[in-house]
GUDOMAR-113360 format. One record per residue (C-alpha): residue number from 0; residue in three letters; x, y, z. Coordinates in Angstrom, 2 decimals, padded with zeros to 5 digits. Layout:
% GUDOMAR-113360
<node><nr>NUM</nr><rest>ALA</rest><x>X</x><y>Y</y><z>Z</z></node>
...
END
This chain:
% GUDOMAR-113360
<node><nr>0</nr><rest>UNK</rest><x>015.04</x><y>-042.92</y><z>000.61</z></node>
<node><nr>1</nr><rest>UNK</rest><x>011.88</x><y>-043.00</y><z>002.64</z></node>
<node><nr>2</nr><rest>UNK</rest><x>011.76</x><y>-040.22</y><z>005.17</z></node>
<node><nr>3</nr><rest>UNK</rest><x>008.54</x><y>-040.25</y><z>007.09</z></node>
<node><nr>4</nr><rest>UNK</rest><x>007.36</x><y>-037.80</y><z>009.68</z></node>
<node><nr>5</nr><rest>UNK</rest><x>003.96</x><y>-038.92</y><z>010.78</z></node>
<node><nr>6</nr><rest>UNK</rest><x>001.20</x><y>-038.69</y><z>013.26</z></node>
<node><nr>7</nr><rest>UNK</rest><x>-001.24</x><y>-041.54</y><z>012.94</z></node>
<node><nr>8</nr><rest>UNK</rest><x>-004.51</x><y>-042.36</y><z>014.54</z></node>
<node><nr>9</nr><rest>UNK</rest><x>-006.83</x><y>-045.32</y><z>014.25</z></node>
<node><nr>10</nr><rest>UNK</rest><x>-010.13</x><y>-044.69</y><z>012.52</z></node>
<node><nr>11</nr><rest>UNK</rest><x>-011.50</x><y>-048.26</y><z>012.38</z></node>
<node><nr>12</nr><rest>UNK</rest><x>-010.76</x><y>-051.47</y><z>014.26</z></node>
<node><nr>13</nr><rest>UNK</rest><x>-008.99</x><y>-052.86</y><z>011.18</z></node>
<node><nr>14</nr><rest>UNK</rest><x>-005.57</x><y>-051.17</y><z>011.34</z></node>
<node><nr>15</nr><rest>UNK</rest><x>-006.54</x><y>-048.03</y><z>009.52</z></node>
<node><nr>16</nr><rest>UNK</rest><x>-004.14</x><y>-045.13</y><z>009.78</z></node>
<node><nr>17</nr><rest>UNK</rest><x>-003.76</x><y>-041.62</y><z>008.46</z></node>
<node><nr>18</nr><rest>UNK</rest><x>-000.33</x><y>-040.09</y><z>008.39</z></node>
<node><nr>19</nr><rest>UNK</rest><x>001.28</x><y>-036.82</y><z>007.45</z></node>
<node><nr>20</nr><rest>UNK</rest><x>004.55</x><y>-037.53</y><z>005.68</z></node>
<node><nr>21</nr><rest>UNK</rest><x>007.21</x><y>-035.87</y><z>003.62</z></node>
<node><nr>22</nr><rest>UNK</rest><x>006.51</x><y>-035.49</y><z>-000.07</z></node>
<node><nr>23</nr><rest>UNK</rest><x>009.41</x><y>-037.78</y><z>-001.01</z></node>
<node><nr>24</nr><rest>UNK</rest><x>007.42</x><y>-040.99</y><z>-000.56</z></node>
<node><nr>25</nr><rest>UNK</rest><x>005.63</x><y>-041.29</y><z>-003.91</z></node>
<node><nr>26</nr><rest>UNK</rest><x>005.60</x><y>-037.77</y><z>-005.21</z></node>
<node><nr>27</nr><rest>UNK</rest><x>008.00</x><y>-035.34</y><z>-006.72</z></node>
<node><nr>28</nr><rest>UNK</rest><x>008.33</x><y>-031.72</y><z>-005.74</z></node>
<node><nr>29</nr><rest>UNK</rest><x>005.57</x><y>-029.19</y><z>-006.20</z></node>
<node><nr>30</nr><rest>UNK</rest><x>005.56</x><y>-027.62</y><z>-009.66</z></node>
<node><nr>31</nr><rest>UNK</rest><x>007.33</x><y>-024.30</y><z>-010.11</z></node>
<node><nr>32</nr><rest>UNK</rest><x>007.39</x><y>-022.03</y><z>-007.09</z></node>
<node><nr>33</nr><rest>UNK</rest><x>004.38</x><y>-023.61</y><z>-005.38</z></node>
<node><nr>34</nr><rest>UNK</rest><x>004.23</x><y>-024.00</y><z>-001.60</z></node>
<node><nr>35</nr><rest>UNK</rest><x>004.23</x><y>-027.64</y><z>-000.45</z></node>
<node><nr>36</nr><rest>UNK</rest><x>001.47</x><y>-028.24</y><z>002.13</z></node>
<node><nr>37</nr><rest>UNK</rest><x>002.43</x><y>-031.89</y><z>002.54</z></node>
<node><nr>38</nr><rest>UNK</rest><x>001.02</x><y>-035.36</y><z>001.96</z></node>
<node><nr>39</nr><rest>UNK</rest><x>-001.92</x><y>-037.18</y><z>003.51</z></node>
<node><nr>40</nr><rest>UNK</rest><x>-001.59</x><y>-040.97</y><z>003.61</z></node>
<node><nr>41</nr><rest>UNK</rest><x>-004.20</x><y>-043.57</y><z>004.46</z></node>
<node><nr>42</nr><rest>UNK</rest><x>-003.60</x><y>-047.32</y><z>004.72</z></node>
<node><nr>43</nr><rest>UNK</rest><x>-005.62</x><y>-050.26</y><z>005.97</z></node>
<node><nr>44</nr><rest>UNK</rest><x>-004.84</x><y>-053.95</y><z>006.34</z></node>
<node><nr>45</nr><rest>UNK</rest><x>-007.17</x><y>-056.85</y><z>007.01</z></node>
<node><nr>46</nr><rest>UNK</rest><x>-007.20</x><y>-060.63</y><z>006.71</z></node>
<node><nr>47</nr><rest>UNK</rest><x>-010.47</x><y>-062.34</y><z>005.88</z></node>
<node><nr>48</nr><rest>UNK</rest><x>-012.35</x><y>-059.03</y><z>005.80</z></node>
<node><nr>49</nr><rest>UNK</rest><x>-012.49</x><y>-055.92</y><z>003.68</z></node>
<node><nr>50</nr><rest>UNK</rest><x>-009.69</x><y>-053.42</y><z>004.41</z></node>
<node><nr>51</nr><rest>UNK</rest><x>-011.03</x><y>-049.88</y><z>004.21</z></node>
<node><nr>52</nr><rest>UNK</rest><x>-009.93</x><y>-046.28</y><z>004.73</z></node>
<node><nr>53</nr><rest>UNK</rest><x>-012.56</x><y>-043.57</y><z>004.67</z></node>
<node><nr>54</nr><rest>UNK</rest><x>-012.07</x><y>-040.26</y><z>006.37</z></node>
<node><nr>55</nr><rest>UNK</rest><x>-010.88</x><y>-036.70</y><z>006.08</z></node>
<node><nr>56</nr><rest>UNK</rest><x>-007.48</x><y>-035.25</y><z>006.76</z></node>
<node><nr>57</nr><rest>UNK</rest><x>-006.30</x><y>-031.64</y><z>006.90</z></node>
<node><nr>58</nr><rest>UNK</rest><x>-003.25</x><y>-029.96</y><z>005.41</z></node>
<node><nr>59</nr><rest>UNK</rest><x>-002.73</x><y>-026.57</y><z>007.04</z></node>
<node><nr>60</nr><rest>UNK</rest><x>-001.81</x><y>-023.44</y><z>005.13</z></node>
<node><nr>61</nr><rest>UNK</rest><x>001.34</x><y>-021.93</y><z>006.64</z></node>
<node><nr>62</nr><rest>UNK</rest><x>000.97</x><y>-018.45</y><z>008.19</z></node>
<node><nr>63</nr><rest>UNK</rest><x>001.73</x><y>-015.66</y><z>005.74</z></node>
<node><nr>64</nr><rest>UNK</rest><x>001.02</x><y>-017.70</y><z>002.58</z></node>
<node><nr>65</nr><rest>UNK</rest><x>-001.25</x><y>-015.73</y><z>000.25</z></node>
<node><nr>66</nr><rest>UNK</rest><x>-002.75</x><y>-017.99</y><z>-002.40</z></node>
<node><nr>67</nr><rest>UNK</rest><x>-002.66</x><y>-016.94</y><z>-006.06</z></node>
<node><nr>68</nr><rest>UNK</rest><x>-006.17</x><y>-017.83</y><z>-007.22</z></node>
<node><nr>69</nr><rest>UNK</rest><x>-005.30</x><y>-017.18</y><z>-010.87</z></node>
<node><nr>70</nr><rest>UNK</rest><x>-003.66</x><y>-020.66</y><z>-011.06</z></node>
<node><nr>71</nr><rest>UNK</rest><x>-005.89</x><y>-023.56</y><z>-012.17</z></node>
<node><nr>72</nr><rest>UNK</rest><x>-004.73</x><y>-027.19</y><z>-012.37</z></node>
<node><nr>73</nr><rest>UNK</rest><x>-005.65</x><y>-028.65</y><z>-015.77</z></node>
<node><nr>74</nr><rest>UNK</rest><x>-005.23</x><y>-032.41</y><z>-015.36</z></node>
<node><nr>75</nr><rest>UNK</rest><x>-004.89</x><y>-035.08</y><z>-012.71</z></node>
<node><nr>76</nr><rest>UNK</rest><x>-005.75</x><y>-038.62</y><z>-011.65</z></node>
<node><nr>77</nr><rest>UNK</rest><x>-007.93</x><y>-038.79</y><z>-008.56</z></node>
<node><nr>78</nr><rest>UNK</rest><x>-009.00</x><y>-042.47</y><z>-008.43</z></node>
<node><nr>79</nr><rest>UNK</rest><x>-007.75</x><y>-045.89</y><z>-009.44</z></node>
<node><nr>80</nr><rest>UNK</rest><x>-008.40</x><y>-049.61</y><z>-009.40</z></node>
<node><nr>81</nr><rest>UNK</rest><x>-011.98</x><y>-050.60</y><z>-008.67</z></node>
<node><nr>82</nr><rest>UNK</rest><x>-012.99</x><y>-047.27</y><z>-007.08</z></node>
<node><nr>83</nr><rest>UNK</rest><x>-014.95</x><y>-044.64</y><z>-008.94</z></node>
<node><nr>84</nr><rest>UNK</rest><x>-013.69</x><y>-041.05</y><z>-008.90</z></node>
<node><nr>85</nr><rest>UNK</rest><x>-015.54</x><y>-038.68</y><z>-006.58</z></node>
<node><nr>86</nr><rest>UNK</rest><x>-014.13</x><y>-035.57</y><z>-008.24</z></node>
<node><nr>87</nr><rest>UNK</rest><x>-013.07</x><y>-034.23</y><z>-011.62</z></node>
<node><nr>88</nr><rest>UNK</rest><x>-010.49</x><y>-031.62</y><z>-012.50</z></node>
<node><nr>89</nr><rest>UNK</rest><x>-013.30</x><y>-029.05</y><z>-012.60</z></node>
<node><nr>90</nr><rest>UNK</rest><x>-013.77</x><y>-029.61</y><z>-008.84</z></node>
<node><nr>91</nr><rest>UNK</rest><x>-010.18</x><y>-028.56</y><z>-008.08</z></node>
<node><nr>92</nr><rest>UNK</rest><x>-010.15</x><y>-025.16</y><z>-006.36</z></node>
<node><nr>93</nr><rest>UNK</rest><x>-008.20</x><y>-022.31</y><z>-007.91</z></node>
<node><nr>94</nr><rest>UNK</rest><x>-004.68</x><y>-021.85</y><z>-006.56</z></node>
<node><nr>95</nr><rest>UNK</rest><x>-004.31</x><y>-025.54</y><z>-005.62</z></node>
<node><nr>96</nr><rest>UNK</rest><x>-002.35</x><y>-028.41</y><z>-007.22</z></node>
<node><nr>97</nr><rest>UNK</rest><x>-002.90</x><y>-032.02</y><z>-006.09</z></node>
<node><nr>98</nr><rest>UNK</rest><x>-001.29</x><y>-035.33</y><z>-007.02</z></node>
<node><nr>99</nr><rest>UNK</rest><x>-002.96</x><y>-038.51</y><z>-005.80</z></node>
<node><nr>100</nr><rest>UNK</rest><x>-001.81</x><y>-042.11</y><z>-005.66</z></node>
<node><nr>101</nr><rest>UNK</rest><x>-003.11</x><y>-045.47</y><z>-004.50</z></node>
<node><nr>102</nr><rest>UNK</rest><x>-002.35</x><y>-049.15</y><z>-004.93</z></node>
<node><nr>103</nr><rest>UNK</rest><x>-005.55</x><y>-049.78</y><z>-006.89</z></node>
<node><nr>104</nr><rest>UNK</rest><x>-003.83</x><y>-051.60</y><z>-009.72</z></node>
<node><nr>105</nr><rest>UNK</rest><x>-002.77</x><y>-054.41</y><z>-007.35</z></node>
<node><nr>106</nr><rest>UNK</rest><x>-004.95</x><y>-057.18</y><z>-005.97</z></node>
<node><nr>107</nr><rest>UNK</rest><x>-006.46</x><y>-058.48</y><z>-009.20</z></node>
<node><nr>108</nr><rest>UNK</rest><x>-009.01</x><y>-055.67</y><z>-009.45</z></node>
<node><nr>109</nr><rest>UNK</rest><x>-010.14</x><y>-055.92</y><z>-005.84</z></node>
<node><nr>110</nr><rest>UNK</rest><x>-008.37</x><y>-052.83</y><z>-004.53</z></node>
<node><nr>111</nr><rest>UNK</rest><x>-009.50</x><y>-049.29</y><z>-005.32</z></node>
<node><nr>112</nr><rest>UNK</rest><x>-008.77</x><y>-045.74</y><z>-004.11</z></node>
<node><nr>113</nr><rest>UNK</rest><x>-010.03</x><y>-042.20</y><z>-004.58</z></node>
<node><nr>114</nr><rest>UNK</rest><x>-009.59</x><y>-038.71</y><z>-003.14</z></node>
<node><nr>115</nr><rest>UNK</rest><x>-012.01</x><y>-035.82</y><z>-002.83</z></node>
<node><nr>116</nr><rest>UNK</rest><x>-011.39</x><y>-032.32</y><z>-004.05</z></node>
<node><nr>117</nr><rest>UNK</rest><x>-009.62</x><y>-030.18</y><z>-001.44</z></node>
<node><nr>118</nr><rest>UNK</rest><x>-012.06</x><y>-027.93</y><z>000.42</z></node>
<node><nr>119</nr><rest>UNK</rest><x>-010.96</x><y>-024.87</y><z>002.37</z></node>
<node><nr>120</nr><rest>UNK</rest><x>-011.95</x><y>-025.31</y><z>006.02</z></node>
<node><nr>121</nr><rest>UNK</rest><x>-010.55</x><y>-024.63</y><z>009.44</z></node>
<node><nr>122</nr><rest>UNK</rest><x>-008.74</x><y>-027.61</y><z>010.90</z></node>
<node><nr>123</nr><rest>UNK</rest><x>-009.92</x><y>-029.03</y><z>014.23</z></node>
<node><nr>124</nr><rest>UNK</rest><x>-007.19</x><y>-026.82</y><z>015.76</z></node>
<node><nr>125</nr><rest>UNK</rest><x>-008.83</x><y>-023.74</y><z>014.20</z></node>
<node><nr>126</nr><rest>UNK</rest><x>-006.13</x><y>-023.12</y><z>011.58</z></node>
<node><nr>127</nr><rest>UNK</rest><x>-006.85</x><y>-022.50</y><z>007.87</z></node>
<node><nr>128</nr><rest>UNK</rest><x>-006.44</x><y>-025.74</y><z>005.96</z></node>
<node><nr>129</nr><rest>UNK</rest><x>-007.59</x><y>-027.79</y><z>003.03</z></node>
<node><nr>130</nr><rest>UNK</rest><x>-009.64</x><y>-030.85</y><z>003.94</z></node>
<node><nr>131</nr><rest>UNK</rest><x>-009.32</x><y>-033.92</y><z>001.72</z></node>
<node><nr>132</nr><rest>UNK</rest><x>-011.28</x><y>-037.14</y><z>002.13</z></node>
<node><nr>133</nr><rest>UNK</rest><x>-009.18</x><y>-040.23</y><z>001.39</z></node>
<node><nr>134</nr><rest>UNK</rest><x>-010.81</x><y>-043.52</y><z>000.47</z></node>
<node><nr>135</nr><rest>UNK</rest><x>-009.49</x><y>-046.97</y><z>-000.33</z></node>
<node><nr>136</nr><rest>UNK</rest><x>-010.90</x><y>-050.48</y><z>-000.11</z></node>
<node><nr>137</nr><rest>UNK</rest><x>-009.74</x><y>-054.03</y><z>-000.70</z></node>
<node><nr>138</nr><rest>UNK</rest><x>-013.03</x><y>-055.45</y><z>-001.94</z></node>
<node><nr>139</nr><rest>UNK</rest><x>-015.56</x><y>-057.58</y><z>-000.11</z></node>
<node><nr>140</nr><rest>UNK</rest><x>-016.09</x><y>-060.53</y><z>-002.46</z></node>
<node><nr>141</nr><rest>UNK</rest><x>-014.84</x><y>-063.98</y><z>-001.44</z></node>
<node><nr>142</nr><rest>UNK</rest><x>-012.09</x><y>-063.79</y><z>-004.06</z></node>
<node><nr>143</nr><rest>UNK</rest><x>-010.85</x><y>-060.50</y><z>-002.59</z></node>
<node><nr>144</nr><rest>UNK</rest><x>-010.77</x><y>-061.34</y><z>001.13</z></node>
<node><nr>145</nr><rest>UNK</rest><x>-009.06</x><y>-064.73</y><z>001.07</z></node>
<node><nr>146</nr><rest>UNK</rest><x>-005.58</x><y>-063.36</y><z>001.84</z></node>
<node><nr>147</nr><rest>UNK</rest><x>-004.02</x><y>-060.50</y><z>003.79</z></node>
<node><nr>148</nr><rest>UNK</rest><x>-004.54</x><y>-057.32</y><z>001.83</z></node>
<node><nr>149</nr><rest>UNK</rest><x>-003.60</x><y>-053.69</y><z>002.27</z></node>
<node><nr>150</nr><rest>UNK</rest><x>-005.14</x><y>-050.72</y><z>000.54</z></node>
<node><nr>151</nr><rest>UNK</rest><x>-003.31</x><y>-047.41</y><z>000.40</z></node>
<node><nr>152</nr><rest>UNK</rest><x>-004.13</x><y>-043.89</y><z>-000.78</z></node>
<node><nr>153</nr><rest>UNK</rest><x>-002.18</x><y>-040.62</y><z>-000.69</z></node>
<node><nr>154</nr><rest>UNK</rest><x>-002.73</x><y>-037.02</y><z>-001.70</z></node>
<node><nr>155</nr><rest>UNK</rest><x>000.07</x><y>-034.44</y><z>-002.12</z></node>
<node><nr>156</nr><rest>UNK</rest><x>-001.14</x><y>-030.84</y><z>-001.97</z></node>
<node><nr>157</nr><rest>UNK</rest><x>000.58</x><y>-027.65</y><z>-003.14</z></node>
<node><nr>158</nr><rest>UNK</rest><x>-000.68</x><y>-024.08</y><z>-003.38</z></node>
<node><nr>159</nr><rest>UNK</rest><x>000.38</x><y>-021.28</y><z>-005.68</z></node>
<node><nr>160</nr><rest>UNK</rest><x>001.77</x><y>-018.51</y><z>-003.48</z></node>
<node><nr>161</nr><rest>UNK</rest><x>002.08</x><y>-014.84</y><z>-004.28</z></node>
<node><nr>162</nr><rest>UNK</rest><x>-001.58</x><y>-013.94</y><z>-004.38</z></node>
<node><nr>163</nr><rest>UNK</rest><x>-003.41</x><y>-011.10</y><z>-002.70</z></node>
<node><nr>164</nr><rest>UNK</rest><x>-005.01</x><y>-011.76</y><z>000.66</z></node>
<node><nr>165</nr><rest>UNK</rest><x>-003.98</x><y>-014.74</y><z>002.78</z></node>
<node><nr>166</nr><rest>UNK</rest><x>-006.79</x><y>-016.95</y><z>004.07</z></node>
<node><nr>167</nr><rest>UNK</rest><x>-008.33</x><y>-015.88</y><z>007.38</z></node>
<node><nr>168</nr><rest>UNK</rest><x>-006.32</x><y>-016.93</y><z>010.42</z></node>
<node><nr>169</nr><rest>UNK</rest><x>-009.17</x><y>-018.02</y><z>012.69</z></node>
<node><nr>170</nr><rest>UNK</rest><x>-012.84</x><y>-018.95</y><z>012.67</z></node>
<node><nr>171</nr><rest>UNK</rest><x>-013.77</x><y>-015.71</y><z>014.44</z></node>
<node><nr>172</nr><rest>UNK</rest><x>-012.54</x><y>-013.42</y><z>011.62</z></node>
<node><nr>173</nr><rest>UNK</rest><x>-015.92</x><y>-013.37</y><z>009.89</z></node>
<node><nr>174</nr><rest>UNK</rest><x>-014.20</x><y>-013.67</y><z>006.49</z></node>
<node><nr>175</nr><rest>UNK</rest><x>-014.02</x><y>-016.57</y><z>004.09</z></node>
<node><nr>176</nr><rest>UNK</rest><x>-010.96</x><y>-017.43</y><z>002.09</z></node>
<node><nr>177</nr><rest>UNK</rest><x>-010.73</x><y>-015.31</y><z>-001.08</z></node>
<node><nr>178</nr><rest>UNK</rest><x>-012.44</x><y>-017.02</y><z>-003.98</z></node>
<node><nr>179</nr><rest>UNK</rest><x>-014.72</x><y>-019.12</y><z>-001.77</z></node>
<node><nr>180</nr><rest>UNK</rest><x>-018.39</x><y>-018.17</y><z>-002.17</z></node>
<node><nr>181</nr><rest>UNK</rest><x>-019.52</x><y>-020.08</y><z>000.93</z></node>
<node><nr>182</nr><rest>UNK</rest><x>-018.20</x><y>-022.07</y><z>003.84</z></node>
<node><nr>183</nr><rest>UNK</rest><x>-018.64</x><y>-025.85</y><z>003.84</z></node>
END
């Protein structure tokens, strides 16, 4: 049932990986007629030390997709376990739907996870994308680091298609994505 297509890279010396995978892992399909941009995954394992993931990932907007900025997500869970949320539903950009998941309810309260609000940016390859910062930790107290532990966090992103203008196709266009007052 697990079908993974991933590219991973090490962020820290403690087996920390980000992966792009199919949306079948933990999530259902995008609601309605939304366009599935994919899933960002982050995991980290450590023994005798705190396992941590902290870094951004990008989900690119396919060419030709025009986002309908009239859609607004009204609820969601963006943190769990011992991590504090870094966003609220008010931070979710128009036209975007996100589901997030982590293993923060495991580990006796030591493990926590959170995700940031998606921010429109150009990916390192210069393509329009939404950047999401994934975070998870295993805890640093003696009671939390006495055994092998893994923290995990995922974010599934969808956009409402059928809007007016598509986002700009390159950083040299001089335009921002519709609905974005400034670049970040």
